[in-house]
N, C-alpha and C positions, 0 to 999 in steps of 0.2 A: 758266950752262948754256946752250949754244947748239946749233943744228943739229938740233933735234927738236921734238916736240910733247908735250903732256900730256893724258892722258885723265882727266877728273874725273867721278866717278860720285856722284850724290846719290841714295841709296836712301831714299826717303820713304815716307809712310804709304800713299798711294793710287797712287803711280807712282815709277818709277826714271828719273832723267834722266841723260844722259851728254853731256858737252861735250868736244870736242877743242879745245885751246887751242894756238895756234902759239907758236913761240919768240919772237915779237914781242908776245905778249900778246893777240892778236886771237882771237876765238872763230871757229873754222873750221866747226863744225857742232854741231847740237844734236839729240838724239834723246830721246823720252820713251816709255816702255813702261808701261802701266797695271798696277797690282797690285790684285787683288780682296780687299777686306776684308769680313769676315762679321760684322756686328753682329747681336745677338739680344737677346731679353728677359733680364732679370736682370743687366744690366751687361756682357754678353758682347761683346767685340770681338776677333776672332781673324783669323788669316791663315795660309794654307798656306806654311810656310817654303820649300818647293821653288819656289813661284811667285815668292817674293822672289829666290831664287838665279837662276832662269831669267831674271827681268827684268834682273838685273845683267849677266848674260852677253849677253843680247840687246841691251840698250841700249848696252853698251860696244862690242860687235862691230859693230853697225850704225853707230854714230857714227864709229868708226875707219875703216870701209869708206867711209862718205860723205865723209870728209876726205881720201880718196885713200890710205889705209893708210900714213900717215907713220911714220917711225921714232919710237917713243915714248921720251921721257926717263923718264917715271914714270906710274904709275896712282895716283890719289888717291881716297879713299873717304870720303864723308860718310854718317852713319847717322841713323836716326830717334830714337835716344836711349834710350827706356825700354821698348822692346819686347823680350820675353824668350822663350826657348825652352830645351829640353833636347835634347842630341844625344849620339850615340856619339862619344867622343873619338878613337877609332881610325879609324872609317869616315866620320865627320862626318854620318852619317844622322840626320835629325831624329827624336826620340822623342816629341815633343809638337807641337801647333800652336804658332804664334807668338802669344803673348799680347800684344796691341797696347797701346801706352801709354794709350789711352783706356779700356781694360777696367777695370771697377769691382769685380770679384769679390774682390780682395784687401782690400776694406774690412773684412772680418771679421778679418783679420790685424791691421790697424791698430787696430781697436777693442780687440782683445785686448792690444795693447801700448800703449794710450793713456797709461798712466802713465810710460812711458819716452820720450814725445815730447820733453820739454825736454832730456833728455840727448842724444838723437839730433840735435836741432836744433843743440846746441852743438858736437857732434863733426862733423857733416856739412854744416851750413848749410841743411838741407832740412826741410820740414814732413813729418810722418808722414801719408802719403796713398798710396792705391793707385796713383796716377800713377807713383810712383818704382819702381825696380827691385827692391829687397830685399823689399818686401811681396809683389810678384808671384812672386819666386823661392820664398818661403816657401809661398805659396798653391799654386803649381805642385807643389812637393814634397809638400805635404799631400794634394792632391786629384787629381793626374794621374799623376806618375811620380817615383820616387826613383832612377831609373837615369841613367847617363851624367853629363855635366857640364851645368850650368845657367848661363846668362848672357845677355848682350845680343846682338842680331843682328850687330853689327859684329865681335865676337870670332869668331862662327861663320863669317861670310863671309870674314874674314881668314884663318882656319884653312884654309878651302877653297881660298883663293887661294894661300897661301904656306906652309902647315903651321905657322905661328906661332900661339901661344896668347897673344894680347895684347889690350889695349884702350888707348885714349889717355886722357890726363889729364882732358880735358874730359868725355868720356863717363863715365869712372869717377866723376866728381863728381856724376853724376846717379843713381848707384846707391843712395845712402843707406848705403854701406859704406865710404866714403872718409873719412879724416881730412882735413878741408878745409885745415887750416893746413900740414900736413906733406906733403900730396899723396901719402900712402901708405895702404894698406889699414888699416882700423881693426879690431883684434882685438875691441874692445868691441862695435862695431856688428855684426860677424859673430856674436858670442855672443848679443846681444839677439835677433836673428832666428833663432837656432839654425841657423846656416849655416856653422859653423866647419869642417865637414868638406868644404865645397865647394872645389874647386881654384880658385885665384885667378889670373886672367891677369896677365901682366906689364904694368905701366903704362908706356907709352912717351910721349915728347914728340910734339906734334902734327906736327912736321916730321920725325919719325924715319923711317928706312927700315925697314920691317917685314920684308921679304924680297923674293922675286921670284916672278913668275907668268908662265905661258905661256897664260893664258886668253884673251888678246886678240891673239894672234899670236906673235911671237918673245918670248924671255925679257926681261922688263922689271921694274924695281924697283917695288915698292908703297911709295910714300912720300907722306906727307901724309894724316893720318887725323884726323877730328874729328866730334863731334856736330853736327847740322845748324845749330842756331841760333847757336852760337858761331862756326861757319865764316862764317855770314852777317854776324855782327858785325864780323869782320875785313874782309870784302870791302867793307862799306859805310863803311870808314874810321873806325870807332869804336874808335880805338886809344889814346885818352887818357881819363883819369878824367872821368866826367860825360857823355861822348858816348853817345847812346842810339839804338837802332833798334827797330822793330817789324816782324815778318814776319807777313803775313796768308796762311796756308796752310790746311790742314785745321783747325788751331787758329791762334790768334794768340799771339805770343811777344814780349814786351817785355824787352829786355836793355839794361843800362847798365854800361859799363866802370867798374870801381872801382880799377883799377891794381893795385899789388902787395899791397893789403890786402883780405882777405876781410871784407866788411861784413855782420855778422849783422843782418838786417832787424828793425825794430820795427813794420813796417807790413804784415806778412803776406806779404812776398815771400821768395824763397829766394836763397841765395848759392851760387855755383858757380865752378869754374875756367873762365875764358874760353878760355885757351890756355896752353900751356907750350912754349916752344922749347927745343931741345937746349942744355944748359948754362946756362940762364937760369932765374931765379925765375918762379913762376907769375904770370900776370895773371888777376884775378878779375872777376866781374860779378854784378850783381843781376838777378833774373829773375822776371817775372810772366807768367802764362799764362791764356788763355781757351781752353777745350778745343774748343768747336765754333764755328767761324767759317766757313771754307769748307764745313765739314760742315753748318752751318746753312743755307747757300745750297743745298747739295745736297738737304737736307730740304725746303726750300721748293719745289724743283722736283718732288720725289717726291710731294708732296701736292697739286700742281697750282696753287700760287699764282703760280709763274713757269714759263715754258717754257725760258728760257735765262738765263745770268748777266747778259747785257746788259739784261734786264728790270729789274734792280735800279735802274738809273738811269732807264729809260724810265717805270717805274711810280712809283718812289720820288720822282722829281723832278716828277711830275705834280701833287703836292699840296704846299702850303707847309710843312706840318708833319704830324705823325702824329695830330693831332686828339685828343691825350690818351692815345694807346695807347703802352704801354711794353712792350718785349720783353726778357726775360732769357735769354741764350743758354746755359742750363744743361742742354742736351740730353744731356750726359754728365757731369752734376755740375758744381759750381763749384770752380775752383782758387783762386789768390790773388785777394783776401786772405781769402776765406771758408773754403777747404779743407773743402768740404761735398760729399763724393762722392755722397750720396743726394739732393742738391738736384735739382730738375726745372726744365726750361725753362718759360717762361710768357709769355702775352700778358696784360697788365693794362690796365684802362681801356676795355674794349670798350663800344660803344653801338650803337643801331640804325642810326646814320648811319655806322658804321665801314665803309669800303670796302677792297677788295683793296689799293689804292694806299697806304692808311694802314698796313696790316699790313706791306707790303714796306718802307716807309720806317721803321717802328718796328724792324724787324730790323736795318737799317743803323745806325740811331741806337743800338740796344742794343749792337751790336758796338763802335761808337765810344765809347760811355759806359763799357763794360767796360775798354777800353784807357786812357781818361782817368783812371779810378780808379787803375789801376796806375801811371800816370805821376805821380799825386799821391803814391803810396807811394814811388816813386823819389826825388822831390823831398824828401820827409820824411827818408828814410834818408841822402841825400847832404847835407842841410842847405842846399840851394841850388836855385833854380828851373831847370828845363830851358830852354835857349836855343833848341833846335830838336829835332825828332824826324825821323829818317830812316826811311823805310818802303819795304818791298818785298813782293813776292808778287802772286799773281793778282788779288786783290781791289783792288789799287791801280789797276786799270783803271777802277774806279768813281770818277768825279770827285765824285759825291755823298758817298761814304764819305770820301774824302780831305778834302773841305771840312768835313764834320761832325766829322772827327777833329781838324782844326785848331780848330774852334769849341769843342769840349768840352774838349780838352786845353789850349787857350789858348796854343799855341805854333805857330810856323811848321812846316809839314810839308814835308820834302824827299823827293821821290819818286825812288827809285833807278832808273836807266835800264835795268836788266836784271831779268828775272824769275828769274834763276839765281844769286842772290847766294851761296847755299850752295855750289854747285859751284865758283864762282869762288873762294870762300874756301879750299876744300881744294886747289884748283890753286895758290893762293898758298903754302900750306904745303909743297906739293911742289916749289916753286921757280919756278913760272911767273911771268913778269914782268907781272902784271896791273896796268895803270895805275889810278890813282884816277879814278873816274868821276863827272862832275858830274851833279847831279840833273836830271831832265827838266823838272821844274817845282817851284816853291816856292809853297805855298798858305798864305796868312795867315788868321788868325781873322776871321770876319765878324760875330761877336757879341761883346759885352763879357763881362767876368768874372762879373758879377752874373747875367746870363742863363744862362751856362754852369753856375753854381752851382745855380740853380733846377732845371735839367734833371738835373744829376747827383744832386741830393738826391732827386728823384722816382725816378730809376733805382735808387738805393741802397735806397730803401724797398721797391721792388718786388723787388729781389734778395734782401733780407733776408726778405721774406714767403715766398719759395720755399723757404727753409731749413726751413720747418715743413710742407711738403707731404709 
């Protein structure tokens, strides 16, 4: 495909990014439009769906204009995965707020269905947790509205763009309603959640043409759709079994390619579709999550411990260690491997000599330790040690975080050269000739395995203590 450009839109939790990629694979322009998320007590995390839609339009139109309004080959869309709303299927008007993936209110649904968790794990590859889509759908239907259709934000956005009622294979695998092995909707899962009456979007390949849109100028195909983390996995070159990446965004997400086999985790991770290309079998991945990473940094700023993200390194590197302070980033509950939605964040090991610098460093260490535990789970499930870990996202600007991640995971860390791996991934699904990008730096562990084990054991003890709070 030559002679045009590609508009890649990454609709994320706190912002929508739009990239225009030329037909030679170069990024011509990047625009980011913030999205306001409304957290509140009781596990509430919501967003106005219309603000999501307007951010998609604004980011896409501004990026296209900034690139000189080139003829577009395709518009590609990445989505935030597990965020749910109900809408009128005829007018597409939202009937509810968007219930963001971090929202914890569906914990009541999960508790009610706790005895069905093993069955759901076998069917879907996922743990029964309010993070995933089906519990949110059931909660939304019970508590907010029984009207319209209910589903993920990608289906709603794509319907507005193209009139199609679809989702992609990777996003569908995040719903807890997909038969993971056949990549088809599971009647049994729909019945367990009492959602059998809900309309089911057509599941399409990640490189499929969904339809056409005139939202960004002339009529152009919408082609290349994927959930955000799997799109980043593709962009970072993790295309063979065992290759692994971690994205540090609002949350942190560690994914490992497992090839054509869906590996049911024995280490508390989840199994998902990584991607499925047209006419090909699915490629699968293992996935581990930390819900509050960039969100924890935002929290540090809100409570006055830092003034700017650059303070992470300025303050955290000003002390040689955290002086015994441990931070557990459970500000929205704990995901893999604990699956404890009611867990709370915590600082442990405080003393009269604890300074602000120690607290900041403890937060960075806590994030790195969380990912290191997930990496151990990946190694256990794959039966082999990781040889390297590719990383992306805004927090990779922190050289302290990258070094601590190498130390605690005991693998070389390869920093992806772009902050826009997700958008590049969906552009690749759309057909953009994105080249493989060499890491900007490779960071080796600076401590030995014994020292890493001591630190991780202390962190694990602190994390387990929060389960009782």
